[in-house]
N, C-alpha and C positions, 0 to 999 in steps of 0.2 A: 562308295557304299555308305560311309558314315553320313555324308551329305544327303543322300537319298533317304536314309532312315530319319534324319532330322526333319527333312521337308515333310515326310509322311506324318510324323508326330505333330508338327506344327499345323499341318492341314487338318488332322483329326481334331486338334484343339480348336481350330477356327470354326469347324463345322459344329462342334459341341457348343461353343459359345453362342452361335447363332441359332442353335436348335432348341428343342423342347426339353424342359425339365419336369419330370413327373414325381411328385412327392407320394411316397408309399408308406402308410401307417401300418405297422406290423406288430402283432402281439406275441410272436414266438419268443420263448425265453429259455428253453432248455439249451445248454451249451452246444451240443452237436447240431441242433436244429438251426440255431443262430448262425453257426459257421456255414451250414448248407445254404441258407438263404443269402448270406453274403456272397457265396460262390455263384449261385444262380443269377443274382443281380449283376455281378461282375461280368458274367458271360453275356447277359443281355446288353449291358452297356458297351461291351467290346464289339458286339455285332450291330448295335444301333447307336452310333456316335451322335446322331441327330435327335435321339429320343432317350435322354439319360434319366435313369431312375435314382432317386435319393431316398434312402430308408429313414423313416422316423420311428424309432423303437418306442413302444408303449407298454403299459402293464394292464393286465386284466382288471385289477382292482380300480384303476382310475380311468379306464377306457371310455366308459359312458360319458363321464363328465368332460373328458378331453374332447371327444367328438362333438358333443352338444355345444360346448363353448366355441369350438372351431367353426361349426356350421353357422351358429348365430353371429359369430364375429366376422364371417365372410372370408376366413383364411383356412378352410378345410383342406385336408390332403386330397389329391386327385383319386387315389386308390386307398381303400381302407379294409381292414381285416377285423372281424369280430364273429360272434355266434350268428349262425344263419338266420335264426328267428328274429334277431334284432333288426335285420334289414327291412322287414315288413314295416316296422314302426318308423324307421328312418325314411323309408320311401313315402309312407302316408303323411309324414310331416314335411315332405318336399325336399329332404336333404340328400336322398340317394336317387341316382338316375335310373330310369327304367332301362332294362337291357334286352327286352324282347327281340328287338331288331338285330341284336348281335348274336343271339343264340342260334348256333348252326346244328345240322343233323348229327355231326360227330359228338357234340356234347349231349344232345338229347338222347342218343342211343346208348351212350357210355355211362351215363349217370342215372340211377333209378329214379323214377318220377317221384316217389315218396320223399326222396332226399331234397328234391327241388321245392316241395310244398311250403316249407317255412320261408322261402325267399319270395313268395308271391303275396300280393295283397288280395282282397276279396273281389277286385275287379279284373284280375288276371294280369296285373303288371308284375314283371319279374325284376327284382332289385339286386340280385347277387348271384354269383356262381359258387356253389358249394365245392369244397375240395378235400376235406378230411372229416373223419367221424371217430367216435369212440364207442366202447362198450362199457357201461357202468357195471362193476362187478362187486363181489364181496371178497376181499382178501382175507385169507386165514393163515394162522400160525401153524405150520406143519408139526413142529415139535409139541405144541400144546395138544393138538389133535391126537397125535400118536400116543402121548403120555396118558390120555384119557380114553384110549381105545376107540376113537371115532374114525370110521372109514366112510368114504363117499362113493356113490355110484360112478360108473365110468364116465357118464356125461357131466359129472360134477354139478348136478342140479338138485336142489332140496325144496320141499314144499314149505309152506308157511308153518305147518305143525312141526315139521322136522327142524326148521330153523329154531323154533322155541326150545325143542327138546335138546338140541345140540348146545344152544346158548346156556341152558340151565345146567348142563353137565360141566360146562367150562367156567361158570361163574363161581369164584372161590372167595372165601372170607378167612380172615385170620382169627386168632383166639379171642380177640376183643369184639369180633363181629364186623370189623371193617372189611369192605370188599377190596381185595388185592388184585383180582383179575375179573374183568367184566366179559361176559360172553360175546357181546356185540356193541359196536358204536356206529350208529347211522345218523350223522349230523343233519340237521334241518337244511344246512347249506348244500348238502349233496342230494337232497330231494328224493330220498328213498321212499318217502311217503307217497310221492306222485307215481312211482312205479307200482306200489301196492294198489293205489286207486285205479290205475289203468288195468292192472291184472284182475281187478274185481268189477270191471265194467262200470266204474264210478264216474260221476260227473260233478264238477264244482261250478264251472262256468259254462254256460250254454248259449249258443248263437242261433237266432231264428233265421228264417229265409230272407229277411231284410237286413241281415248282418247286424242286428241289435243284440246286445249281450245282457245276460242277467246271472246273478248268483243263484244257482239251483242245485243244492247238494242232495243227491239221491242216496238210496239205501246202500248201494254198492260202495260209494265213497265213505259213508259213515262207518261201515263195517271195516273198511281198510284202515281208516284213521284210528278206529278203536283198537285194531290189532297193533298198529305202530305204537300208540300211546301205552298199551298194555305191556309192551316190552319194558317200559320204564316203571309204570305205576303198579302193575299187577304181578308180572313175572319177575321184575327187578333184575333183569339180565342186562340192562342198558342204563348207563348213568344219565343224569340230567345235563351232562356236558353237551348233549345234542344241541342245546340252545346257543352256546357261545364259543365252543372250542375252535381254536385256530388250526391251520394246516400243520404247522410245525409240531404243536403239542399232540395232535392226533397221531401223526406218524411216529413221533418219539414214543408215545404210549403203546403203539402197536409193536414197535421194535423191542421195547423192554418188557413186553408181556402184560401190560396193564389192560390191553384189549385183545381178546383172542381172535376177533373178526372185526373188520372195518369196511364200510362201503366207500368206494371211490372209483374214478375212471381208470380204465386199463392203462392209461399213460403213466400212472403212478409206479409201474414196474421199474421204470428208470431210476426213481429215487430209491426204491427198496434194494436194487442191485448194488447200490453203493455200500450197503452193509453186508459184507461177505459172509458173516456168521448167521444171518437171518434166513431161515427156511420158510418160504411162503408159497401159497398156492392161491388159486382163484376158484370161486364157486358162484353159481347163479341161483336166485330164488325163483320159484314158479308157483302158480296157483292152479292146480289141476293141469289142464292142457294149455292154459294161458301163460306164455313164457315171455311176454313183452317186457323189455327192460329199457331203462332210460339211455338215450343217446343225444348228444348235443353237437350236431354237425357245425363246422366252421365254414366261413365263406369269404369271398372277396367281392367288393362292390366299388362303384365309382360315385364320387360326389356330383350332385346335380350342378354344382358351381364350376366344375372342371371345364377348362377351355379346350381340353384335349381328350375328349371321351373316346374317340376312335383309337388313339394311340394307347390310352389307358387300358382299353379292352384287349389290344394286341398283347400287352404285358401280362394281363390276367390269363389269357390263353396260354402264354408261354409258361407262366408259373404253375398252371394247373394241367399241363400236358401229362401224358402217361408217365414218362420218365421222372419228371420233376415232382409230381404229386406223390409218386411212390417213394422217392428218396426223402422228401421232407417228412412225410407221414411216418416212415420207418424210423427216422432219427428222433421223431417226437413220440415214439411208442404209441402211435395212433394208426388208423387205417385210411387209405385213400377212398374216395367215394366212386372213382371211375372203375368200372369193371375190368378194364384193360390193365389198370395199375394193380388191382388186387391179385392179378395172376402172377405177380412177382413172387418167386419162390421163397423169398425171405419171410413172407407172411404165413407160410405153411410150416415153418420150422417148429419143432417141439421145444427148442430152447426158449426159455423165458415164457413158455406157454402161448407163443404166438398163434399156433394152430387152434388152440382151445378158444382163445378170444375171438379169432376170426370166425369160428363155427357159430358163435353167438350173435354175429352181426345180423343173422336172419331174424332175430327177435328184437333187435335194437330199433328204437323209434323215439321221436320226441314225445314224451308222455305228458308234457305240460300243455295246457290249452293255448291255442294260437291267438289269443286276444291282445290287441294293442293295449298297453297299460298293464299287462299281466304282472310285471315285477312290482309295480306300485301296489296293486291289490295284494300280492303275496306278502310283501314285507311290511306294509303299513296296516293291513287288516287281518289277513289270514294267519300268518305265522304268530303274531302277537297273541291271538286267541288260543292257539295251540300251546304256546308257552305258559299261559295261565293255567291250563289243564295240567301241564307237567309240574308246575309249582304248587298245584293243589288248591288254587284259589277258586276255581269254578269247575263244573263237570263238562263233559264233551258236548252234551246237548245244548247247554247254555252258550258254549263257545261257538258252536256252529250257527246257532240262532243269531248271535251277535255278528258273526262274519257275514251272514246273509243280509242282515239289515244294513250294517255299515258298508258292506261291499256294494250293495245296490245304490246306496247314496253316492259312493265314490264313482261308480260307473256312470251315473247320471251327470255328475260334475264333469267327467271326462268326455261327455257327449257320446257315450257308447249305448245309451238307451233312448 
């Protein structure tokens, strides 16, 4: 018996040595999620000794640079994980492989078409398979709300005007006039302003029928941005920390009561649950009947340089099947994009407000313009102008005029005009 087992192990090792090795670049970082992905990859490797997967763990902060360097250096991972919308750019740059021929009816029927949109270029090439999504919410401190007599409607939704009113009641100063509790903190890095723009039918970047882009800021966007900036400059319910606050400081400030409300993805529940004394809830902002809110689906794609695209897609299908996508998403406090996986009863639990966050998926969408080079425009042109308004050096009209002029110059250099 021992001899048979030894021969089997040696046989598997021999097959593995002669087989294929697929490098999988993964950005999961929450402990339970990391353990789950290790387990899923171990199961795959045990079932596929001739197609072994090796995980390369990455970080969200450095992922863009890592991937670009890998692609340009010719040593890119076979399979990679990042935001769905980034695959369009990687595909148009020739780094991500088109997957149209791999997409079967099962995936088409089980994943809503709007989730797929970010993974396509403007010629219909599909560069990734989405697998999870979030709901961006406003977390609130229940103790502070109760202390100030604030109650919410059953659907936990508030209008723009109600958000200001609540934030004003919760903003507190000490005897010296120093603010000790801010009503709200919505950092620029969380893009709450883009949700407001979408809810007000605003446009910043516009694409014509020939897929040419221009900066064209309409009245809806101007009013939305004015509302966001007024939270800081007029109503004074939000600090200037929106410019540069880091995640740890933001969460610590929320936990210790420095901020009564903060905007963040629903996955942040996992972090808040570590503090047993913290009572938190989630609410959503709406503008009349427009309840669209930010969501950033994540996806898996294949490097155009991979020699094993067929095998890589087999692995992606395994990772994103109903059972696995449900398990990974649940451990990551996110939601799977597959309708079949969303039927998992864990996502309907009242515990940790899973059921509430799930009900808001109806309104979740990518509120950012789907323009190649969007991030360059946002962080090199658009956000710096908003920061000048926050710091009081220019008014909003001047900032948007500057963003329009300089933005169109950038788009022309990028070949988008």
